[in-house]
Wavefront OBJ file of the C-alpha trace (Angstrom):
o trace
v -19.958 15.271 -1.726
v -20.086 11.503 -2.398
v -19.050 11.976 -6.058
v -16.099 14.135 -4.991
v -14.960 11.454 -2.554
v -15.339 8.772 -5.232
v -13.366 10.813 -7.778
v -10.662 11.528 -5.207
v -10.347 7.848 -4.280
v -10.313 6.832 -7.942
v -7.525 9.352 -8.690
v -5.615 8.225 -5.603
v -5.785 4.554 -6.514
v -4.821 5.116 -10.155
v -1.794 7.136 -9.012
v -1.061 4.450 -6.395
v -0.967 1.728 -9.072
v 1.013 3.736 -11.649
v 3.621 4.885 -9.134
v 3.827 1.366 -7.709
v 4.383 -0.202 -11.130
v 7.152 2.340 -11.813
v 8.858 1.533 -8.491
v 8.615 -2.231 -9.124
v 10.223 -1.821 -12.550
v 13.003 0.327 -11.065
v 13.583 -2.340 -8.401
v 13.505 -5.247 -10.874
v 16.158 -3.580 -13.028
v 18.222 -2.530 -9.974
v 17.897 1.167 -10.822
v 16.914 2.001 -7.250
v 18.290 0.439 -4.081
v 17.275 0.462 -0.407
v 19.701 3.351 0.184
v 17.989 5.453 -2.499
v 14.574 4.591 -1.004
v 15.842 5.640 2.446
v 17.070 8.978 1.067
v 13.728 9.575 -0.707
v 11.915 8.656 2.526
v 13.917 11.155 4.600
v 13.333 13.888 2.011
v 9.641 12.933 1.865
v 9.199 13.238 5.634
v 10.940 16.624 5.609
v 8.736 17.881 2.728
v 5.619 16.512 4.460
v 6.371 18.397 7.666
v 7.251 21.527 5.706
v 3.920 21.235 3.829
v 2.070 21.607 7.110
v 3.366 25.200 7.290
v 4.048 26.210 3.668
v 2.499 25.731 0.245
v 5.200 24.189 -1.933
v 4.108 24.646 -5.606
v 4.223 21.135 -7.127
v 3.792 19.324 -3.798
v 0.737 21.429 -2.927
v -0.858 20.592 -6.286
v -0.440 16.871 -5.598
v -1.800 17.247 -2.076
v -4.795 19.259 -3.325
v -5.636 16.682 -6.000
v -4.698 13.357 -4.406
v -4.644 13.685 -0.626
v -7.537 13.128 1.788
v -8.340 16.218 3.858
v -7.664 14.530 7.207
v -4.200 13.441 6.031
v -3.401 16.935 4.715
v -3.951 18.311 8.209
v -2.077 15.613 10.147
v 0.693 14.236 7.920
v 0.636 15.249 4.248
v 1.700 12.409 1.967
v 1.131 9.854 4.738
v 0.320 7.058 2.267
v 3.517 7.595 0.280
v 5.622 7.835 3.424
v 4.242 4.569 4.819
v 4.556 2.872 1.413
v 8.241 3.845 1.298
v 8.753 2.494 4.825
v 6.954 -0.711 3.806
v 9.074 -1.114 0.664
v 12.272 -0.455 2.579
v 11.403 -2.968 5.314
v 10.446 -5.798 2.955
v 13.587 -5.215 0.886
v 15.743 -5.402 4.022
v 13.927 -8.335 5.661
v 13.204 -10.723 2.790
v 14.777 -12.064 -0.361
v 14.140 -9.891 -3.401
v 11.399 -12.020 -4.986
v 9.352 -12.064 -1.781
v 9.920 -8.312 -1.343
v 8.758 -7.600 -4.910
v 5.746 -9.903 -4.504
v 4.863 -8.154 -1.226
v 5.039 -4.778 -2.888
v 2.955 -5.998 -5.865
v 0.323 -7.188 -3.384
v 0.263 -3.762 -1.755
v -0.080 -1.949 -5.068
v -2.830 -4.040 -6.603
v -4.651 -5.623 -3.687
v -5.003 -2.350 -1.784
v -6.262 -0.414 -4.807
v -8.667 -3.037 -6.139
v -10.093 -3.895 -2.713
v -10.997 -0.263 -2.063
v -12.481 0.345 -5.515
v -14.476 -2.904 -5.689
v -15.557 -2.567 -2.070
v -16.623 1.054 -2.494
v -18.470 0.664 -5.797
v -19.697 -2.957 -5.773
v -19.413 -4.125 -2.175
v -22.543 -5.091 -0.285
v -21.348 -7.325 2.579
v -19.723 -5.484 5.471
v -16.685 -7.116 7.067
v -17.006 -8.272 10.669
v -13.461 -7.035 11.355
v -13.996 -3.546 9.953
v -17.468 -2.189 9.113
v -15.880 0.404 6.775
v -14.711 -2.414 4.462
v -16.604 -4.954 2.368
v -15.970 -8.663 1.897
v -16.285 -8.328 -1.899
v -13.473 -5.783 -1.947
v -11.230 -7.966 0.219
v -11.781 -11.012 -2.025
v -11.221 -9.034 -5.237
v -8.101 -7.452 -3.771
v -6.672 -10.784 -2.621
v -7.232 -12.368 -6.039
v -5.775 -9.394 -7.926
v -2.779 -9.169 -5.596
v -2.181 -12.905 -6.069
v -2.059 -12.606 -9.846
v 0.502 -9.790 -9.815
v 2.613 -11.303 -7.030
v 2.718 -14.500 -9.112
v 5.225 -12.743 -11.398
v 7.755 -13.053 -8.562
v 6.831 -16.138 -6.503
v 4.903 -19.397 -6.889
v 1.126 -18.941 -7.017
v 0.465 -20.647 -3.676
v 2.833 -18.153 -2.002
v 1.296 -15.232 -3.884
v -2.213 -16.289 -2.875
v -1.338 -16.883 0.779
v 0.544 -13.591 1.050
v -2.223 -11.671 -0.685
v -4.952 -13.262 1.446
v -3.199 -12.478 4.739
v -2.378 -8.950 3.520
v -6.056 -8.457 2.627
v -7.132 -9.596 6.075
v -4.502 -7.371 7.706
v -5.919 -4.403 5.779
v -9.183 -4.908 7.671
v -7.470 -4.401 11.024
v -7.253 -0.930 12.531
v -3.923 -0.617 14.346
v -3.381 2.564 16.349
v -0.576 3.919 18.458
v -2.243 6.471 20.729
v -4.433 8.395 18.254
v -2.282 7.694 15.193
v -3.554 4.978 12.846
v -0.831 2.865 11.234
v -1.334 3.043 7.479
v -2.139 -0.127 5.541
v 0.693 0.767 3.126
v 3.018 -0.410 5.907
v 0.935 -3.282 7.290
v 0.071 -5.002 4.001
v 3.563 -5.596 2.540
v 4.873 -6.729 5.930
v 1.962 -9.147 6.415
v 2.436 -10.527 2.889
v 6.218 -10.812 3.246
v 6.077 -12.510 6.643
v 3.472 -14.980 5.369
v 5.466 -15.922 2.276
v 8.719 -16.115 4.247
v 7.209 -18.420 6.896
v 5.695 -20.704 4.257
v 8.981 -21.019 2.361
v 10.925 -21.494 5.578
v 8.727 -24.023 7.355
v 6.214 -25.524 4.924
v 7.839 -25.633 1.484
l 1 2 3 4 5 6 7 8 9 10 11 12 13 14 15 16 17 18 19 20 21 22 23 24 25 26 27 28 29 30 31 32 33 34 35 36 37 38 39 40 41 42 43 44 45 46 47 48 49 50 51 52 53 54 55 56 57 58 59 60 61 62 63 64 65 66 67 68 69 70 71 72 73 74 75 76 77 78 79 80 81 82 83 84 85 86 87 88 89 90 91 92 93 94 95 96 97 98 99 100 101 102 103 104 105 106 107 108 109 110 111 112 113 114 115 116 117 118 119 120 121 122 123 124 125 126 127 128 129 130 131 132 133 134 135 136 137 138 139 140 141 142 143 144 145 146 147 148 149 150 151 152 153 154 155 156 157 158 159 160 161 162 163 164 165 166 167 168 169 170 171 172 173 174 175 176 177 178 179 180 181 182 183 184 185 186 187 188 189 190 191 192 193 194 195 196 197 198 199 200
């Protein structure tokens, strides 16, 4: 069972990074806009809800190969849906460079922190015993490097560090856990915005 979980998480994170890189490139070259992301989000929510009742050929294959079982039962494609909401919010709230840096932090910090934490982590976090300090540090450093393409390194590092810490928090509304794909880009964007507004 452990190997299956590891392979699933590895597949998920590779897809997460590849899809994220594609979206960043589309945003950098102005091929997609917030309106297009909103339309994709609405379609995605509709398809997710439909997937609870029906097997949709290509969608079902993705869910079978990349989705955690608990998410398949509650909200199929939850990670993608929350990532789209996160992207949309940072694009609407912040200047483009901060939005792109925030999204880069989500893509790379989230993926690397889980993989390093799961495979190499030894020190449990005090904030979340399911996460490891080694994963959080590796994720923050990796997110910083990729966010640096869009903002100064001190902003990239601060945003990535706060996003990494925010990933450790479990935020629930009733029984529904808010996905880190929403929390991380917002935490990174707010951090970088506040630094540029009040400290730079």
